[in-house]
N, C-alpha and C positions, 0 to 999 in steps of 0.2 A: 716371647719378646719380639720376634719378627712381626707377629700380628699386630702388636701394639704400635710398632714403628710405622707400619703401613697405614693403620687407622689414624694415627696422629699426624703423619706427614704426607701420605699419599704419593711419596717420591720413591722411585725404584733405586735411585742412586743411594739414598739413605738406607734403604733395605739392604743393598749390596754391602754398604759400609758396616751395617750391623752384623751381617753374616761374617765379614772379615774379622770383626772384633770378637765374636763368639768363637770363631775357629782358633784365633790366637789364644784366647783364654783356655780353650780345650787342650791345646798343645802344652801350655804351661802346667795345667793341672795334671796332665798325663806324665810330664817329666817329674813333677813332684812325687806322684805315686810311684814311679819307677825308682827314684832315688830312695824312697822309703823301703821298697822291697829289695833293692840291690844297691846298698850303700857305696860299693866300690865302682859303680857305674861312671864311665868317663865319656864325655862328648868330644874328646880330642880325636881328630881324624887319623886313622892308621890303616895301612894295607897289610893284610895277612895273606901271604902267598899260599900257605897250606890250606887256609880256610877257603880261598877262592878256588883252589884246585879241587876241593871236595864238593863244592856247592855250585860251581858256575853253570853246569848243565841244568840243574834245578832252577836256579835264578833266571837263566835265559828263558826256559820254558814258561815260568811264572810271569815274566815280563811280556812274553808273546800272548799268553792267555789274557792278561789284563788288557792289552791293546785290542785284541780281537773282541773281548767281551764289551769293552767300551764302545766299539764301533757297532756291535750288534744291538746294544741297548739304546744308543743315541740315534741310529740311522733312521728310525721311523719319524721322529720329530724333525730331523734335519730335512728329510725328503718332503714332509708335509709343509714345512716352512717355505720350500721352494715351489711346490706344485699346487698348493691350496691357498685360498684367502686367509688372512691373518685370523679372522674369527673362527674358522674351522680348525686352524692350528691351536687356538686357545681352548676350544672345547676338548680336543684330544689331550692336550697337556694337562688340563684340569683333571680329567678322569685318570690319566696315567699317574700323576703325582699323588693322588689320593691313595692309590694302591701301592705305589712305590715306597711309601712310608713303612709298609709292612716288612720290607726287606731289612729294616733295622733289627727286628726280631729274628729274621732268618740269619742275618750275619752273626748275631749273638750266639745262636745255637751252633752254627757251623764252625764258628771260631773256637767254641769250647770243644767240639767233637774232633777237630783236626788233630790236636796232640793225643787225644784218647785213641783215635783210630791208629795213629802212627805207632804208639806204644804197644798196642795189642798186636799189630802186624809184626813188629820186631820180635815178639815172643812166639810167632807162628801159631797163634791161637785162632784158627780160622772160624770155628763155631762161635767163639766169643765175639770176634769181629763182626760176624753176620748178625749176632744178636744186638750189638751196639748200633749197627747200621739200621736195623729194623726199628729199634726203639726210638732212635733219633728221627727217623722218617715219620713214624706214627705220632710222636710227640709234637713235631712241627706242624703236621697236618691237623692235629687236634687243636692247636692254638690258632691256626690259620682259618679253619673252617667257619667259625662264627663271623669274623669281619668280612670274609669273602661272601658269605650268604647275605649279610646285611647289605653289602654293596649291590648284589644282584636283585634282591627283592625290595629293598628300601633305599636304594641309591638315589632314586629320583627325589624322594622326600628329603633326604639329607642335603642334596645339592640345592633344592629349592630354598631351604632354610639358610644355607650357607651363602648362596649367591642370589639367584633370582629365578622366577619360574621359566623365563625364556632360556636362560643358560642351562637350567636343569633339563628342560625338554630336549635340548640339543646335545647334551653330554651323556644322558642316562643310558642310551643304547650302546654307546662306546664303552661306558663303564661296565655294562653287563657282559660284554664280550671279553674285555680285558681281565675281569675278575677271575674266571676259571683259568686263564693263562698264568696268572700269578700264583694260583694254587698249585698248578702243575710245576711251575718253576721252583717252588719250595722243595718238592720232592727231588727235582733234578739237582738242586743245590747240595743236598746231602749226598747224592750219588757222586757228584763232581768232587766234593770234599773227600770222600772215600778214595777216589782215584788219585787225587793229589797226595793224600797221606800215605798211600802205598807206593808212591814213586812213579805213577803212570801219567806224568805230566805230558809226555809226548803224545799220548792217546788223546788227551783233551785238546792239545794244539791242533792235531790233525782233524779231529771231529769239528772243532770250531771253524777251521779253515774251510772245510767242505760245506758246513752249515751257512757260512757267510756267503759263499759263492751261489748257493741256492736261494738264500733268503733275500738278498738285495734285489735281484730281478723280480722275484715274486712280489716283494713289497712295492716296487715301482709300479707294476701292473695293477696291483690291488688299489693303490692310491689313485691312479688315473681312472680306474673304473668306479670305485665306490667311496673315494675320499677318506675321511678319518675312520669311518667304519671299516673300510678296506684295510687300513693300516692296523686296526685292532684285530681284524680277522687274520691278517698275516702273522701277527705276533702270537696269536693263539695256535695257528698251524705250526709255527716254528717250534713252540714249546712241546706240542704233541710229537713232532718229528724227533725232537731231542729225547723225549721220554721213551719213545719206541726204539730209538737207535742206541743211545748211550747207556740206558739203564741195564738192559740185559747183557750188553757187552762188558760193562764193568763188573757185574755180578759173576759172569762166567770166568773172567780173568782173575778176580780177587778171591771170590768165595769158592769157585770151582764148579758152580752150577747156577742156572737161572731159576730163581725162586719166585714164581709168579703168584704162589699161594698167599704170600705175605701181603702182596698188593691187593688181592681180592678179599682176603679175610681181615687184614689189619688196617689198610688205608681206605678202601672203598666204603666200608660201613660207617666210618667216621665222617666221610664226605657226605654220604647219603643222609646221615643223621642231621647234619647241619642244614642241608638243603631242604629236607623234609620238615624240620621244625620251623624254620623261618619262612618257608613257603606256605605252610599251614597258617602261620601268624598273619601273613599277607592276605590269604584267602579269608580269614575270619574278619579282618578289618573291612574287606570289601563287602562281605555278606551283611555285616552289622552297620555298614555305611558310617563307620567312624573315620572321619577325615581330619580331626584336629591333631595338632602336633603333639599334644600331651598324650592322646590315645596311641599314636604311633610310637612314641618313645616308650610308653608303658608296655606295649605289646613286644617291642624289641627286647626290653629288659626281661620280660616273662619268657620269651623264646630263648634268650641266653641262659636263663636258669634251667629251663627244661633240657636244653642241649647239654649243659654241664653234667646233669644227672645221666642222661642217655649216653653221652659220649664216653663217660667214665666206664660204662659197662662194656664198651667195645675195646678198651685199651688192654694191652698185654698185662696180665696179673702182676708181673714184676714191676713194670712201669707204674701201674696204678698204686701199688704198695709204696713205692718210693715217693710218688707224688703226695700221697696221704701223710707219709712221715715228714715230708718237707713242710706241708701245711700245719701239721701238729707242732713242729718245732718253731714255726714262725708265729703262731698264735700267742704264746706267752711273751715273746719279745714285743709284739705289737701292743698287748694289753699292759 
């Protein structure tokens, strides 16, 4: 809908009004769904002292986490808008927003896993909690790997069709640096969800505070030195720092030990499968000198199918069986 508004009007104010309208519709539909699930739901404002006494520390930490996360996510574009010309800011924003759309999938999975982690933790089932954490991380990586690989190896073609050859040439390198950062961020998101579900919100607050103090000066220096590409590199370095820092710490505190084997045997093969298949597809196009958009699209589809077959072999057997059961249950409903 937003695309139609932009193409028909070319006016950013109209686009903003459309976003406001769709947000209002989303809230109304959400309320309708809540009323259907919980008929006794009331919107009348009330203050429950016992509820506040039990949850104020958690709510406080979550509010701080939200504020710090917002600063971390938005600071790169804020600095770019002040330090670089508007066209450079636009190239970076284009690449960033293409990848940021994937966080909708990330939020869907982490939102579903948060109560699951919390319930398992309440039963003190450490091994089951570790298994849930592993399966969620591997599943999200399995879903993320194809679009990330497409952006790395075919991002220039996608941008050229979507925008213009000049814009694609200026944004593709930024996109290729940001793409692996968003893949790492997906694994981090599951780890952070595990920490929040087990009540370790204070740990996330402290780690985000330290990360912010280190990230902002590094981001400033990187933008001054390398412009948008420096901002993308700083975001990649930040996610690597977070991966190395928070992941083993949360595993040690929640599970009782750092399990690097699951990262090497469960996550890395899925990532390499995506990179290998789509990288080979890119190489075949260059060897065959196929440059048409149809050929590129066909090769991407073929690579996606090959990845689906290869990636399934690397998935945990329990996860793979559940996935196949879901697909078998969906097939009759669709037909």
